[in-house]
C-alpha positions in Angstrom: -108.9 13.1 -102.5 -111.5 11.4 -104.7 -115.0 12.7 -103.8 -117.3 9.6 -103.8 -120.8 10.9 -102.6 -119.5 13.8 -100.6 -120.7 17.7 -101.7 -118.3 19.3 -103.8 -118.9 22.6 -102.6 -119.1 21.9 -99.1 -115.6 19.8 -99.5 -114.1 22.8 -101.3 -115.3 25.6 -98.4 -113.7 23.2 -95.9 -110.3 23.3 -97.7 -110.2 26.9 -98.5 -111.0 27.7 -94.9 -107.7 25.5 -93.9 -105.8 28.0 -96.0 -105.9 26.2 -99.6 -104.0 28.2 -102.2 -106.2 26.8 -104.7 -108.8 24.3 -105.1 -109.0 22.0 -108.6 -111.3 19.3 -109.7 -109.9 16.4 -112.1 -111.7 13.4 -113.6 -110.9 10.3 -111.3 -112.2 8.1 -114.0 -112.5 8.1 -117.3 -115.5 10.4 -118.6 -114.8 13.1 -121.1 -116.7 16.5 -120.2 -116.9 18.4 -123.8 -117.2 22.5 -123.5 -119.9 23.5 -121.0 -122.4 26.7 -121.0 -121.0 29.7 -119.7 -121.7 29.9 -116.0 -122.0 25.8 -116.2 -119.3 23.7 -113.9 -120.2 20.0 -114.5 -118.7 17.2 -112.7 -117.5 13.9 -113.7 -119.2 10.8 -111.8 -116.1 10.3 -110.4 -114.1 13.5 -109.1 -110.6 14.2 -107.7 -110.6 17.4 -105.9 -107.1 18.5 -104.8 -106.2 21.3 -103.0 -102.7 23.2 -102.8 -101.4 24.2 -99.2 -98.4 25.7 -97.4 -96.1 23.0 -95.9 -97.1 24.7 -92.5 -100.9 23.8 -93.0 -102.6 21.7 -89.8 -103.9 18.6 -92.3 -104.9 16.8 -88.9 -107.2 19.6 -88.0 -108.6 19.8 -92.0 -108.9 15.7 -91.8 -111.2 16.3 -88.7 -113.4 19.1 -90.2 -114.1 16.8 -93.4 -115.1 13.6 -90.9 -117.1 16.0 -88.6 -119.0 17.6 -91.2 -120.0 14.4 -93.1 -120.0 12.1 -89.9 -117.6 10.1 -91.3 -115.1 7.7 -89.5 -112.5 7.5 -92.3 -111.9 9.8 -95.4 -112.6 8.7 -98.9 -109.2 8.0 -101.1 -106.8 10.5 -100.7 -103.1 11.4 -100.4 -100.9 14.0 -99.2 -97.3 14.9 -100.9 -95.0 17.6 -101.3 -94.3 19.3 -104.7 -90.9 20.7 -105.1 -90.8 24.5 -105.6 -90.3 25.5 -109.3 -91.2 28.4 -111.5 -94.7 27.1 -111.8 -95.6 30.2 -114.1 -93.6 28.8 -116.9 -94.2 25.1 -116.0 -96.5 25.1 -118.7 -94.0 25.2 -121.5 -92.4 21.4 -120.5 -95.5 20.1 -122.5 -96.5 23.1 -124.9 -93.9 23.5 -127.6 -94.1 25.3 -131.2 -96.7 23.3 -133.5 -96.7 23.4 -137.1 -100.2 22.8 -138.4 -100.5 22.9 -142.5 -97.6 23.7 -144.4 -96.8 27.3 -143.3 -98.6 28.0 -140.1 -97.3 27.9 -136.5 -98.6 28.0 -132.9 -95.7 29.1 -130.2 -95.7 30.3 -126.8 -93.8 33.2 -125.3 -90.9 33.7 -127.4 -90.3 30.4 -128.9 -88.6 30.6 -132.1 -89.2 28.5 -135.2 -86.5 27.5 -137.2 -88.5 28.1 -140.9 -88.1 31.5 -142.9 -91.4 31.0 -144.8 -93.4 30.4 -141.3 -96.5 32.1 -140.2 -96.4 32.1 -136.3 -99.5 32.9 -134.3 -98.5 33.2 -130.6 -100.7 32.1 -127.7 -100.0 30.9 -124.5 -102.4 28.5 -122.6 -105.4 30.3 -120.8 -108.6 30.7 -119.6 -110.2 30.1 -122.7 -110.7 27.0 -124.7 -108.1 26.9 -127.6 -104.7 26.2 -128.2 -104.2 23.8 -131.0 -103.4 21.0 -129.2 -106.6 19.8 -129.4 -107.7 17.7 -132.7 -110.8 19.7 -133.5 -108.4 23.3 -133.1 -106.0 21.4 -135.1 -108.2 20.2 -138.1 -109.4 23.7 -138.3 -106.3 25.2 -138.5 -105.1 22.4 -141.2 -108.1 23.5 -143.2 -107.3 27.3 -142.9 -103.6 26.8 -143.8 -104.8 25.3 -147.2 -106.9 28.0 -148.4 -105.7 31.0 -150.3 -107.2 33.5 -147.6 -105.4 37.1 -149.0 -108.1 40.1 -148.8 -111.0 37.8 -147.9 -113.2 37.9 -144.7 -114.1 35.5 -141.7 -116.2 34.6 -139.6 -115.1 32.6 -136.2 -118.0 31.5 -134.7 -117.5 30.2 -131.5 -114.2 31.8 -131.4 -112.7 30.6 -127.6 -109.2 32.0 -127.4 -109.5 33.4 -130.7 -107.0 31.2 -132.8 -108.8 30.7 -135.5 -109.7 34.0 -136.5 -106.1 34.9 -135.5 -104.5 32.4 -137.2 -107.0 33.6 -140.4 -105.6 37.0 -140.3 -102.1 36.0 -139.9 -102.0 34.0 -143.0 -103.7 37.0 -145.3 -107.1 37.8 -144.6 -108.3 41.0 -144.8 -110.8 41.2 -141.4 -112.3 39.0 -139.1 -115.1 38.4 -136.7 -115.3 36.7 -133.4 -118.2 35.4 -132.1 -118.8 33.4 -128.4 -121.3 32.9 -126.3 -119.1 33.7 -123.2 -117.6 36.9 -122.1 -114.3 35.4 -120.8 -113.7 34.3 -124.9 -114.0 37.6 -126.1 -111.7 38.8 -123.8 -108.9 36.3 -124.5 -109.6 36.7 -127.9 -109.0 40.6 -128.4 -106.5 40.0 -125.8 -104.8 37.7 -128.1 -105.2 39.1 -131.5 -103.7 42.4 -129.7 -100.6 40.4 -129.0 -100.2 38.9 -132.4 -100.6 42.5 -134.0 -103.9 41.8 -135.9 -106.3 43.7 -133.2 -107.0 46.6 -135.7 -108.4 43.7 -138.5 -110.4 41.9 -135.9 -114.0 42.0 -134.6 -115.2 40.7 -131.8 -119.2 39.9 -131.0 -121.1 38.8 -128.0 -123.0 35.7 -129.5 -123.8 35.9 -133.2 -127.1 37.3 -133.1 -128.0 40.5 -135.2 -125.0 39.4 -137.6 -126.5 39.9 -140.9 -123.2 40.1 -143.4 -121.9 37.4 -145.2 -118.1 36.3 -145.3 -115.6 34.9 -147.5 -114.9 32.2 -145.5 -116.8 30.6 -142.0 -115.2 28.3 -139.5 -117.7 26.6 -136.5 -115.5 24.4 -134.2 -118.1 23.9 -131.5 -119.9 20.7 -130.9 -122.4 19.1 -133.1 -125.4 19.9 -130.9 -125.0 23.2 -131.7 -123.9 22.6 -135.0 -126.7 21.0 -136.0 -129.6 23.3 -133.6 -127.6 26.5 -135.8 -127.0 24.9 -139.3 -129.7 27.8 -141.0 -127.6 30.9 -139.2 -124.3 29.4 -140.1 -125.2 28.8 -143.4 -126.9 31.8 -144.1 -123.3 33.5 -143.0 -121.7 32.2 -146.2 -121.3 33.8 -149.3 -122.1 31.7 -152.2 -119.7 29.4 -153.3 -117.9 30.4 -150.5 -115.9 27.7 -147.7 -117.4 26.7 -144.6 -115.9 24.2 -141.9 -117.6 22.6 -138.9 -115.4 21.0 -136.6 -116.2 19.3 -133.1 -117.6 16.7 -134.6 -117.5 13.1 -132.9 -117.4 10.5 -136.0 -120.7 9.4 -134.8 -122.5 12.2 -135.1 -121.1 13.4 -138.8 -124.4 12.0 -140.7 -126.6 14.1 -138.6 -124.5 17.5 -139.2 -124.5 16.7 -142.7 -128.2 16.5 -142.8 -128.7 19.5 -141.0 -126.6 21.5 -143.9 -127.5 19.6 -146.8 -129.8 22.2 -147.9 -126.9 24.6 -148.4 -123.8 23.4 -148.4 -122.0 20.7 -150.7 -119.7 18.9 -148.4 -115.7 17.7 -149.3 -115.1 14.3 -147.7 -114.7 14.4 -144.3 -111.4 14.5 -142.5 -111.0 12.7 -139.2 -108.6 12.6 -136.4 -108.0 10.1 -133.6 -107.2 11.7 -129.6 -108.0 10.0 -126.6 -109.5 7.2 -127.6 -112.1 9.3 -129.6 -112.5 10.2 -133.3 -112.9 13.6 -134.1 -114.3 15.0 -137.5 -114.1 18.1 -139.6 -116.8 18.5 -142.3 -115.7 20.8 -144.9 -117.5 22.6 -148.2 -119.0 24.9 -150.1 -122.3 27.6 -150.1 -124.1 26.1 -152.9 -124.7 29.3 -155.5 -128.4 31.1 -155.1 
């Protein structure tokens, strides 16, 4: 049902009271919402709410309560459809198979196989934390990591999400990695995914980036342009002189602002662009100037 002007919390409460097994929100228009802060649940201007019910639900009673609660004569645009019973816990595999990034690196769900004896495989199932490699921002970072000589080096993953970048770096030869995020859920997901990939002993996690005063051989930050600009000094300070940095989560119109913020410390290569969903995402990479 399209929410239109209805209060989403009240509608959700009514759906749950009538036995909804789950309630989800989705975009009824075309308004991208990027990464929210922890605890935030931003909604679209045009939001659709969906409830999953048992077949014996009294939909007439549900309809009457919504109408009465909002003093309406008719419901907003809505539909009721019956779902075929399927093994939903594995349904996501239909759209998420092995993906290659660069020459060696593969992201694979579950026990899927890759016919490449030289493949470096990260096993990762979609979860609640952001980062499975399907978004252009993550893909650009994974390709960059695959292009580096990482053996024996240390890496900082600034804004780790699922931990996919730090784990990939460790699989590609890094001696150790530190993954930071401001979201407790991301830290938990990163630890779980690292353990599942056999690199948990080489990965440290840190909630937030405060009190990190060491420098790293490689730094990667896949967040958004605004925090990248705001944190330019602290992020650049974590890069050892002469060592590489990659920044992602940047739209094409934001490149100039990000470049200017890092110019005192970083000498950048040419930006790398990737189109997705009608938007152009950019990865910026370069090296910390000596000194």
